[in-house]
N, C-alpha and C positions, 0 to 999 in steps of 0.2 A: 616281322622283325621283332626282336626282343624289346619289350617296353623299357623306357627310361635309359636307353643306350644310344649313344651317338656313333653311328657306324661310318668310319673313314678308312675302310680297308677294301675298297672295291676291286683292287688289282688282285687280291687273294680270291675273292668271289663276290659277285654282285648279288644283292638281294633279288630273289626271283620275282618277276613282275606278275601282278594279279592276272593279267590276260594269259600269261604262260601257264599258271596254275590251273586255270579253267580249261585250257586246251589239253594239258596233260591228263586231267581228270576225264575229259570227254573221250579221249582216245583210249584210255584205260578201260572205260566202260564198253567201248566197241570191241576191243580185243582182236584176236585173229593173228595168224602167222602169215607174214607176207609171202612165204614160200609155198603156202598151201594153195591148191588149185580150186577149191570150192569157193562158194560165194563169200563167206567170211574172210577167207584168205585174199580174194580179189579186192575186197574193200580195204583190207590192211595194206595190200600192195599199192593201191591207189594213193593212200595217205602217205606211204613211204616215198613214192615217186614225186608227189606234189611237194613234199618237204624238200626233196633233193633239188627240184626246180627253183624253189624259193631261195635256197642258199646260193645256187648257181647264179641267179639273176642279181643278187646283191653284190657279188664279187665279179660279175661280168665274165662268166665262163660257161661252157657247155655242161649240162647236168652229168654227163658221162665221166667228167673229171672228178666228181665228188664221191668219196668213200666215207661212209659214216663209221666212226670209231667210238671207243669207250672214253674219249677225252683227248685233250691236247697233248698230254704226255705220250699216249699211244701213237698219235699222229706223228709226233717228233721221232719216236722210236722207229716207225715204219720208214720214214725218210732216211734215217741214218743206216738202218740195218737191211733194208729191202731193195735198195736201188742198184745193187751190184757194184757200188763204188769200192775201190781198194785203198783210197787215201781220202781222208776227211780234213778239211780246213774249217775251223770255227773260230769265233772271236772269244776273247777273255770274258765277255760279259753275257754269255748265253745263259739261258735257264738250265737248271740241273739236268733236265731230261735230254739236253744236248751235251752239256759239259761232261756228264758221266759216261759219254761214249767210250772214253779210254777204259779199257778193261772189258767192254761189252761189244766193241766193234772189231771185226776180224782183221781189218787193215791197219794202216798207220794213221795217227792223228797229229795234226799240227795246229797250234794255238796262235791266233793272230792278236797282237796287242791293239788296244784302242788308245787314242790320245786323251789329253786331260779333259776334253769336252765330252768324251765318250764315243767318238766316231771311229769306225774302221776307215782308214785312209785308202784311197784307190791305189796309191803307190805301194803300200804294204801288201795289199792283196795281189797286185800285179807281180811283185817280186816273188811272193810265195808260189804263185801259179807258174811262173817261169821255170822254177826248179821242181815243180810237182810232177809225179809220175802220171801215167795214163790212168783213166778211170777215177778221176778226182771229183769229189762232191764238196761244194762250199755251202755252209749253213750259217746264216747270219740273221738274227731276229730283226724284225721291222721296227718295233717299238720296245724299248727295254722295260721289263716288268718292275724294276726298282726306281729308275730315274725318269722314265718316259721318253728318253732320247730316241729320236727317229732317224734311222739310217737311210742313206740314199740307195735303196735296194735296187732301183732300176739301173743306176750307173754301175753298181757292183756286179749285178747279174750280167750286164753287157761285157764287163771285163772277164768274168768267168767263162762266158760262152766264146769269147775271142780266143781263149786258151783251150777250148774243147772240154771244159768242165761243166758238170751239172750244178744247178743252184737251187737251194731250198731256203725258204724263209719261214721262221716261226712268227706268224702274224697274230698270235693270240691276244696280245695286249693292244694291238692296233685296231683290231676288229671292233667296230662300233664307236671308235673314237676319232678316226679319220676315214675319209672315203677310201675304199679298198677295191682295186681293179686288178685281178689276176693277169689279164691279158696285157694291160699297160705296164705292169711291173716287169714282165718278161721273164718270170721265174719258171722253173720246171716243176717245183713242188711247193706246197704251202700247208701250214697247220693252222687250224681254227679250234676254238673251244666254245661250248655253249654257256657255261656258268659265269663267264666274264662279261656277258652282255645282258644279264637278267634272265637267262635260260636255266634249265636244269643242270645239276652236276652229273658227271658220268657220261657225257655225250660230247662228241666233237667231230671234226671232219679232216680228212687228209685229201688234199687237192693235188692232182698230178696230171701232166700231159698224158693223153691216151697212148701215145707211142712208146712210153716208158714200160719196160718190163719190171714189174714189182713182185718180188717173191713174198708171199704172205707170211706174216708172223704167226697167224692163227689159222689152222687147217680144219677142214670139216666139210660142211655141206656146200661150200662154194658160193656163199652169199656175197653180195657187193661185187659182182662180176669176178669172183674168185680172189679178190684182193683182201677180204677180211671175212672169214667164215664165222658162223654163229648167228642164231636168230636175232634179227635187228631189234634194238631197244625202241620199239615203235612209239610209245608214249613220250619217251625222252627225245626222240628225233623230231616228233611233231612239236614238242615244246621248244626245241632248239629253233625250228623253222618259224614258230610264232615270235620268238625273241628276235630273230633276224628281221622279220617284217616290221619290228618296232625300232630298228636301228635309225631310221630317219629322225625319230624323236631324240635319240641319244645324240646324234650329230648336231641337231638344233640346240641342244642344251650345252654343247661343249664350250661355246663362248662364255656362257655364264659360269661354268666350272673353272675355266681359265682365269676369269676375273676373281673368283674365290681363291684360287691357287695363288695368284699374284698378290692378292690382299694379305694372305698368310705370310708370304715371303717379305713383303714390304713392311708389314707391321713388326715382324720379328727382327728385321734389320734395323728398324728404328729403335727397338728396345735394347739391342746389344750388337756390337760389332764383332762379337765372337761367334755368332751363328754363321753357318755356311750351307749352301745348297748345291748339291752335285748335279751337274748338267744344266744349271740355270741359264747358261749362255748358248745352249744348243736349241735346235728345233725340237720341241717336246710335245707329246700329247697333253691336252689342256688340264687333265685331272690329277696329275701326279707331281709330287715334290718329295725329294729326299733331303732330310734336314739333319744337320750335325748340331748336337748340343755337347760341346766339348766337356770332357771330364765326367760325363754321366753315361753309364753303360746303356746300350740299347735295351737290354733286358729290364733295367731299372725304369727306364722311360715307359716301356710298354706296360709294365705293371702299374706304374703311377697313373698313367692315363686310364687304364682299365678301372682302377679304383675310383677315378673321377667320372666313370661312366662313358668313356670314349675309347672306341676300338681303333687302334692303329697297329702297324706291324714293323718289324725290323728288316723286312725284305720278303723273300719268297717264303710261303708257308711250307713247312716240312713236317713229316710224320712224327718226328721226335718231339715236336713242340718246343725244342730248345732254340734259343736265340744264338745265331752264329755270326761271326764277323762278315761283313758284306764283301763278297768277292768283287762286286761291281765297283764299290768305292775304292778298293785296293787297286783294281785295274786302271782306274782313272787317276791314279797318283796319290790317293789318300793314304795317310799313315796307318799303321796298325791300330793305333788308338782311335783314329777317326773312323776306321772300319768297324770298330766296336761300339761306336757312340752315335750311330745314325739311325733314324727311323724313316719309314715311308708313310706318307699320308696320301691316300688316293680317294678321290671324290667320285660321286656318281649320281644316277638319276634321282635319288631320293634325298640328296644333300641340300640343306637349307643354309641361309645366311646365319641363322642362329647357331647352327652346328659349327660353322667356321669361327664365329665369335667365341663360342665355348672352348674350342680347341686352342685358339690363340691365348686366351686368358689362362687356361690350364698350363700351357707351355711356359708362359712368362712366370707363372707362380712357381713351377718346378725349377726353372732356371734360377730364379732369385733365391729360392731356398737353398740350392746347391752352391751358388756362387756369391751370394750376398748375405747369407745367413750367418 
């Protein structure tokens, strides 16, 4: 990690864990193509399949359901474009890799609203499915990347199945923050990512029932049981599996992170009644808070905190590097000005109490300068 920098942007990417770095380096030294039939290839294949088993055990599914991908975005794209669905229902608060299905999905797309707390309501989903055509796919994320709001995916998946629809959940922000059980959730497909849990960037997993026919996005040598061709990123996958093996540590730390998150919110509310937290009254993952500083643009806040040596974000990281209004805040009933004035603070395995104190003091200083100066 960069020295003299307080990192509070774990939902964008978590700092890679030392054990993961060591595992990636070890496997890179071994080398080998898992598709080769000679000794070195067989060693690589064993590493690949052991990694698949590790991920499968952590989410309670059979290894055959796991397809390794180039990241969470690819896994989401596979779910949307490869399941054969002709109608897609998604929520207003999905990640852009799902939201941008419009224009990239061959069928029709329907957007479900969320309520002020950030939830997709069962009634709204049921109504949408009642009028939906055959071959419908519902995609709703388990934990929101901006607010941390946790949807009742098990109940929503049951509604979808009662109407004959498939169900996919983007579990990328939930993985490592709450216990995750593919079988218990009852979904057909799930997306995971390595770099949100302290693993390498550029590796993820698409999880799907074996009975589903998945048309591959990437053609070639037929790797990953024909679902995703191309020589597997063996070192990245091994690093992903190592990060997965450390998830119990992440889960043990979540109560501490929730205490830190609550301390941030309570301290800022004591400082001013103008502050607002989106999703505060919902069931949330413990590490995430979305904070409104009225009258101060998100971009200004991100830059001010950066100058103070604190890394936060305005929501999803995007390639343009530009700060955009939060579509999640807007979907939850926030005004346009509020959507332009929120930041996301996300904590993680390396966060300390001193980091929290430094952020709170920097936030109060910036607020006072803008509102009391």
